[in-house]
N, C-alpha and C positions, 0 to 999 in steps of 0.2 A: 952417592946414592944412599949411604947410611944416614946422612944428615937430613935429606929430604924425607926419608921414611920416618925418621924421628919427628920431623915437623908434622907430618900427617897424623902420626899416632897422637901427638900432643893436641892437635886440632880435634881429633876424634874424641879424646878424653876431656875436651873443653878446658884445657889448662893454658892455652896460648890465646892471647888477645891480640888482635891485629893492630898494626901501627900504621900511622899516616904521615905523610910529609906535606907540610903546609906550603901552598904556593899562593902568594898574595896576588890578587887581581885588581883590587881597587884600594887606593890609599886616600886617607883623609887626615885631618889634623887629629881627630880623636878616635877614629874608627878605621880599622884595617879589615877589609873583606878578603878572606882567603878560602881556598878550596883545599880540602883534605884529599890528597891523592894517596890511595893505598900503595904500599910498597910491595912489589912482587916478592913472592916467597923465595924465589931463586936468588933474589938480590940480598937476602939476609945473610950476613957474614957468620962464619962459624963462631967468632968471639961473641956476637950478639946472642947466638943460640946458647952458647955456654952460659952467658950471664943470665939470660932469661930462664934457662933451665934451672938455675939456682932459686929463682924467685918467681914472681908473677910475670908472665910473658904476655905482651900485647900483640894481638893478631890484627893485622890490617887487612880488611876485605877490599879487594880491588873493585872500583866502580865500573859499571858498563858504559862505555863511551858511546854516545849516540852517533849513528852513521846516517847520512843523508844520501838518498839515491839522486841520480841526475834527473832533470826534468824530462818527462815522457812527452814527446812531441807527436807521436803517432800511435794510435791504438788500432790493432788489427783484431778482427773478430774471426775466430776459426770455428766453423760449424762442421760437425760430423754428420754426414748424410746417411750413412749406413748405421741406423739405429734400429734395433729389433725390440718391439714391444712384446712382452710376455703374453702369450695367448691363454685365455681361461674359457673353458667351455661351460655354458649355462644351458639348462633345459627349460625352455619357455613353453607354458601351456596356455594357449590362446582360447578364450571363450567368445564365441560369436554371439552377437545381439539377436534376440528373438524378434523376428519381424512378423507383424500382423498382416495377413493377406486375407482380404474380404472375399467371401465366396458369394456366388449368386444365390438369391432368395429361393429357398426350397418350399415346396407346397407342404402345409401341415394338414395332416389328416387326423380326424377325431376317431379314436378307436373305442371299443367297448370299455365301460368303466367296471372295475372289479367291485362286485357288490359286497362280498364278504371281506371287510377290512378288519384286520386284527387290531383290537383295541389294547391300549397300554393298561396294564394291570397296576393299580395303585391301591394303597391301604383303604382309601375312602370307597373305591369301587368294590373291593372285597367286602367291606362292611355293608354296603347297600345290597350286594348280591346275597349276603348272608341273611339280611332282613327279609328280602323278597322270597328266599327259599324257606323261611321259617315263619311264614304268616300264620297266625293262629286261626284255627277253624271255628266257626260260630255254631253254637247249638241253641236251639230255641226250645223253651219249656213252656208249660201252661202258665199263663199269667195269673197272679193272685189278685184277689179283690183289692181295689184301691179305694181308700177312704178320702173324702174331701176334707182337708184340714186348712187352717189359716196359712195363706201364703205370705211370706215376708218379701217385701220389695226393697229394693235399693240400697242399703248402706254397706260398705265394705266391712266384713267382720274382722278380717286381718290382712294387713297390707305389708308385704315384705319390703325391706329397704331396697332402694334403686340399685345398689351394688350387687344384690342377689338376683335380680331379675334376669340378668344375662346368663345365669346358670341353668335356666329352665327354657328349653326350646320345645315348642309344641309339635313341630313337624320338621323332619330333616329335608333340607332344600339345598341343592347344589347349583350355584350360578357362577358364571364366569363373566367378569367385567373387564373392560379396559382400565388399567390403573389410572387413578386420578385422585385428587384431593377430596376427602370426604369430611364434611363439617359435622359437628355434634348434632345439629338439627336434623340432617339427613339420616344420621345413624338411628335416631328414634323411629323413623318411618320404615326403615329396612328390616329391623330385627323384629321377629315375631316372638314375644315373650309370654310366658304363662303368668297371667295376672291373678291376683287373689279373688276369690268368689265375692260377688256383690250381693249383699242381703239388705233389702230395704225394710224399714220399720213397718211392722204390721199395723194396719188401720182397721182391723176387724174388732168385733166386740170382745173376743178372747184376749186381745192385746192389752197392754197397759193403758190406763186412762190418760188422755191428752190433758195436760195441765192448762187451766184457764189463764190465758195471758191478760195483760193490762190493756185497757183502751181509754187513755186519758181524754181523748176528745169526746167520747161518749158521756163521760161524767162531766165534762166541761159544758157541752151544748145540749146535754140530755137527749142526744140523738146519735145514731150510728152512721156518722158521715163517711167513715173509712170503708164501709161496705157497699158503697154505691157501684152499680154496674154501668154499662154503656147505654144509658137511656136518660132522657131529659128528666129533670127533677124540679119540682116546685117546693120552695122552702118559705115557710111563713115564720119570720123572725120577730120575736117580741122584744121591745126595748127593755133595758134594765131600769130599776127604780132609782139607782144612783148613777149620776153622770160619770163618775170615775170608771165605771165598768162598761162604758160604750165599747162595743166589740165588732162593729161592722167591718173595719179594716182588718182585724184579726180573722174574721170569717172569710173575707174575700181571699186572703192569702192561703188559707187552708184549702178553699175550693180550687184555687189555681193549681196548687201542688197535686191535688187529687186528679184534676183534669190532665196534667202533664203525665202522670203515671198511667192512668187508664187509656188515654188516647194519644198522648204525645203532642208537642207543640204548645203554643200559648193560646188561651181562649180570647175571644174578642170582648173587650170591656164595654159596659154601658151602665150609666148611673143616671137616674131620673129623679130629680127633686123639684124642678120647675119646668115650665114649658111642656106640660104633659100632652097637650093637643098637638104640638108639632111632631112629636116622636112616638106617639102612642101606637102607631102601626109598625114601628121598628123593634118593639119589645119582643124578644124571643129568648129561648133557652138554648137552642142548637149552637154548639161550638162557641158559647159565650157565657159570661157571668153578668147578667142583667140585674141591677139593684133598683127596685122601685120603692122610694121612701114615701109611702102613701100618706103619712101624717103631714109631711111638709107640703106635698102637692095640694091636699085639701085645704090646708091653712092658707097658703099663699094664693091659691085660686079664689078662695072665698073673699079675700080682701079686695081683689081687683074687679071681680065680675059679679058672681051670684052667690047666694047662700043657701043653706038648708039642705034637706034630703035630696033634692033634685041633683045637686052637684055630686053628692056621694054616690047616688045611684048610677050616674053617668060614668064615673070612674070605675065603679065596680063592674058595670057591663062591659066596659073596654077591656079590663083585666080578664073578665070571663071569656071573652072572645080569644084572647091571647092564650089562656090556659087550655081552651079546647084545641088549639093548634099544636100542642105538645105531643100528641100521639104519633106524629110523623116527623119527629126531629131527632137529631143526633144527641150525643151526650152534651149536656150543658146545664146551666142553673138559672132559674128565674126566682129571684129572692124578693119577696114583698116584706118590707120592714116598716113596722108601726103598730100602734095600739088598735087601729081599725081592722086588723086582720081577723079578729074574732067574728065580725059580721061577714067577712069574705068566706070564712070557713063554713058558716051555716048554709051559704048559698052554693058555693062552687066546689066543695069537697068531693062529691061523687064524680065529678068530671075530670079530675086531675089524674093522669096515668100513675104518678107516684108523688106523694107529699110527705114532707118532714116538717115538724114543728121544732123550732130552735129557741132556747132560752138559756142564757149564760148563768153559771153559778157565780153569785156575787161574793167572792171570797178572795183574800189576798194570795192564796195559793195559785190563782190563775196567772198572776204576774210571774211567780216562780216557774210555772210551766212554760211560759214564754221564754224565759231565760234558757231553759233546757232546750227548747225548740230552736233557738237561734245561737247555740254554741257557747253559752256561758254556763258550763256544767259545774265547774269547781266553785263558782260564785253564784250559784242559782238562788241561794237564799237571800242575797242582797237585793232588796226591792225598795226603792226610794218612794214609798207611798206618800209620805208627808211632803216631800219636795214636789211631787206631781200635783198634789192638792194646792200647794202654795202658788204654783205657776198656772193653775187652771187647766192642767193636762189630765189625760185619761188613759185608759188601756190602749185605745187606738193609736195615740201619739207614741206611747211606749213601744208598741209592736213595730211601728214604722222605723223608729230609731234603732231597735235591735236588729232588724233586717238590714238596715244600711251598715251597721257595724260589722255584721257577719260577712257581707260581701266585700267591705273595705279591707278586712283582715286578709281575705283570700287574694284580693288584688295586690296587696303589698308583697305577697310571696311571688306573684307574677312579675313584679318590678325588678327582681333579682335575675339579671340576665344569665349569669353563670348557672344558676339553678334551673332556669327554664330550658336552657340549651342541653342540659343533661337529661331532660324528661322528654321522651318521644311522644308525639300525639297519636291518638288512636285513629284507625281508618274505619272503624265500625260506625254505622249510621245509627245514632241513638234516638233522635226524634225527627227523622227524615229531613235533616239539615245537612247531609253530606259528610258527617263526621261526629265527633263527640261534642257534648255541650261544654260550655266554659266551666260549669260547676264540676263536671267529671274531671276535666284536665286540672283544674286548680286543686282538687282533692288529691290527685296523684302527686302534684308538687308538694302539697302538705305532708304526705306520707314520706316522700324522699327526704324532706328536711327533718322530719321527726326521726327517721332512721340514722341520719348523719349526726344530729345534735344530741338526741336523747339515748339512742341505742348504741352510738359510737361505732357504727358499721362503716368499714372502709368503702370509699366510692367504687373501687373496682369489684366489690361484692354485691353491688346494686345494679339491676337491669330493668329497664322499662320496655313494655311491648315485647316481651321475651317469648319466643316461639318454642314450644315443646310439642313435637309432632304436629297435630292439626289444631292445637290450642295456642292462643295468644294471651299471656299473662300480663296484666296491667303493671305490676311491680313484682319482680323475682329477686329473692335475697338469699345469698349463702350466709345464713345466720349462725354465729358461733354457738348459740344455745338451742335454737329450734331446727337447725339443719337447713334443708331445702325448703324454703318458705315461699308460698304464692300469696300475694295480696291483691285482692280484686276490689275495685270501686264499683258500687252499685247505687246509682241514683234512682233506679227503678223507673226512669222515664220511658214511656212508650211500651211498657211490658204488659199492660192489661191486667194480668193477675200476678202480682209481685212474687208470691211464693213459688209459682212454677219456674220463674226465671232464676230464683235463688236455689231451688232444688237442682236444676240443671248445672248451675255453677258449682255447687257442692260436689255432685257426683262425678263430674268430669275431671275435677282437680284432685279429689281424694283417691280416685282409682289410679292415678299416676304415681302414687306413693308420696305425695307432697303434703305438707301441712298448709292449712288454708286460713287466712284472715279475710273477712269480708267487712269493708268499711262502708257504711251508709251515712250520708249526710244527716244532720240533725232534724230538719223538717220532715223528711220522708220516714225517718225512724220513729219520730213521735206520732205521726199520723197512723202508720201501719204497725205500731208496736205489738198489738195483739197477735197479728198473724206471724210476725217475725219471731216473737217469743215462743209461740206454739211450734214453729218449725225448728227452732233451736233446741227446744226440749226433746223433740223427737230424735234429732241427729246426735245430740251430745251423749246419749246412751251408748251409741256405737262408736263414737269418736270423742271420748272425754278429753283427750289431749291433743287432738289434731284439728279442731274446728273452733274458731272464735269469731264473734261479731264485735265491731268497734264503731264508734262515732267520733266527732271532733270536739275539742275544746279550743276555740279560735284564740282565746286570750293567752293561755299558757303554751299553745302550739303542741299539745299532746293528744294522743289517742286515748279515748275512754272506752273501757270494755262495756259490753252489754250488761253484764251483771251490775257494774257500778251505776250505769244509767238507770236500770230498773230499780235499784235501791233508792235512788233520788226520787223517782216517780212514786214509789210506795210511801216515802216520807211525806209526800204532799197530802195523802189521805183524801183523794178526790172522791172516792166512792162514798 
């Protein structure tokens, strides 16, 4: 027992190393496979223990020998029937589904409506009640004597910016609407704003004197053609002494523009130089421009048929009959052109309802005036007189060429599809043609191109046919320098009295707090320059920085101010 105890103590102190006994299992020439079989501790002799105790002791750990069970041929399953499942108590709360049960329709009776309904008190309602409870009383006193003084009509003395208009409400009005999208155009119709007082320039004797404007046509033809009203007119035109100043084509175009302004539409043309007998009954002034070249008629008829005073008297009597018919005709022009008009004057002057004598001023300045009239403002002084003389041309040929160039330049603008698509046409009937004239639309395109190229305005800041309340602006611009700018094109066609149309345009735009530019094409501005200048002088005293007139320079594609245009007219020294 003492030896075994010694062994276990040595094992416990890790001083004994187990020993094995080799048992060969496979033998080969060079290899012997053996199994190390541990030696049982009890088989260790006392001598070995003594020896091992002196030095290192080898401890042999016995191997666990595997044991194999016999083959199981039958497997029996044993089931215990009496198994008790532990019971757990749960408290369940069941919720029943609500079932809908329809009931029979019951008769609905209308009872008396409560008349006194309590209204919800709001801050706005309290404000309205306070205003109604504190309405000021009116007291009437004896009126003082009122003296008649000069009344000023029409120009806004002071216009507040658009941003301040919404701060002034003339009347408190509470309305309830169904929520919906409100556009800026509708907003201007709904809001009642306090506008600045309108004061028109005084036209009485006590007011300032109206400055005398220019009338270049009066000095050109020695007759006030622009002051013609809606009545037929007999014009006796005397030929020039120099062929270079033949002016009948110039005169016809001036009369055409006057007709379109006074009455609207185009007059019927009629020109008689031969075949007088065939058309002598068709000569009339009503809605027409009839040109009778009396010298050519007498000269050509004398060669073919008869001579002498008999022929002249027959022609004069025919014209006399036509002149007597003017009393019951509409606006139009009967022009008798030739040197024989002096004899016609002596016989038929008392019978004409209205007569004008026309004779052109034979000066180079007339060519410069034609340049201004047809859009060559910046180069109006360049007149090729010598070239015209070399080619045998005259003033008539020069005017026809200028008019063709004027409309050619405008047509080039209309060939730019992108530019045309950005300009909306107007729905206003200008000359009873169901819309605006081609000149009016082309001028709008001209203005848009000028704003894009010269003023460098972004396209998103330019609007055409822009609605502000009940107004439709031809071109509306958010200008970086001028702010909200309205640009109106006025061809004056069909207006009758141009200054009345211009006054209405000025007043309606400026009372909206806008700056206004009015663009008038060159022919109309030249013909009615006197009236337009007087109107501008009246209004610029009240609106020095908010109203401007312009015309066109078709070659440079720029707008020309009225001041610059008048400066060019004055330099001609036509008076």
